[in-house]
C-alpha positions, 0 to 999 in steps of 0.5 A: 500500500503507497504512503497516503492509503496508509497514512489516511486509513489510519487517519492521519492529515495529508497536505498536498497544493494543485499545480496546473502551470508549472511544467519544470520538473524540478519544481517537484523538488522545490515542493517536497523540500516544502515538506508536502506530502503529496502534489496533484497534476491538475489535468482537467484546468490544466493543459498537460501533456502525458510526457509532462504528467510523465517526467513530472511524475518521474521528478516526484518519485524521485525526490520522494513525494507523492503524486495524484493526477486529477484527470480531464474526464472518465476513460479509458486512457485519461486513467490508465497513462497517468497510473501506468506512468507511477501516479500514486493515484488518482483525482477523478472530478465530476463524479455524481453517482454511484456508477460513474464511479464503479466505470472508474475501477473498471479501468484503474484496477486490474482483474478481477476487480476492474479491466486494467490493461496490463503493462508490467514494465513499466514506470509504475514497476520501475521497469521491473518484470515482476511475477503477475498475479502478485504485483496486480494484487498489490497494484489495486491495492496501492492505487488511490482513488479519489472522487469529487463531490461538486453537484448537489446530486454528488452530494444526496448520492454520497452514501452510494459513492462513498460505500463502491469498493475502490473509492478511498475519499470523497473531495470537494471542490468548493468553488465548483460546488457553489457555483452547482448549488448557485450560490456562485463564489460563497463558499461560506454560504450555508447550503455549502458549509452544510453539503461540506459537512455531510462529506465530512460525517459520510466520509467518517461513517464509511471508513474513508477520507475527506477532503477540499481544496482551498486557499485561504489558509484559515478556512481550510484549517477550521475544516481540518478541524472539522474532519478533513483529512486530504487537503490540497492547499493552495497552488503552483499559481496562487503560490507565486503569484501571492508570495511575489504580491505581498514581497512587492506591496511591502517593498513599495510601502518602503519606497513610499515612506521616502 
């Protein structure tokens, strides 16, 4: 079992960030140096090529930080390739039903749990040639799958999604959820808060990890206190532009005093 799944099963907090723009694989070493447990390669809103994703995953494995790839849609190729490249797992957006969750497993898990294509001497096995039977069982256990709850339909189907075999976490994208609830951007609105609280409650009841993404540090801390365990703080874009803007503002204050 990979460290991400193991720690979440123990109830630990794991903290990552989201990347969607920076393509230099050395970013993985920077994030590892910062202390992130993992990072999500966003290929839903980002535009990474398969080669770039492969390079980022390879660098991350060398740096000792885990990678989760957010895929654009539920489709065989989008699921298979990141896993064959050695990603620790996948984040799948817009999962509204248990049937969609089951479809993910068809492509993400080897037989008998699914129908993932078998190519053993690949980055995911570090190019070894393991015994197929043993390795497929180990890979099925290790592969981490998080699904996103971003709509009223998903919130209504949380129990059936959470109990779908292979689902390890349900992750909230507050912005998309707020839009689907008819309160765009109001992530502190009572309807939004109630929906996210339900994600936490259902995940805890069924022994999977609740997760969330936020750039607001104080809000993220509050959700961690409520039970969020698979969390992402900010992004490559926000971390870079936020630090630059803050530093520049302080420098301009010094100049203004002269």
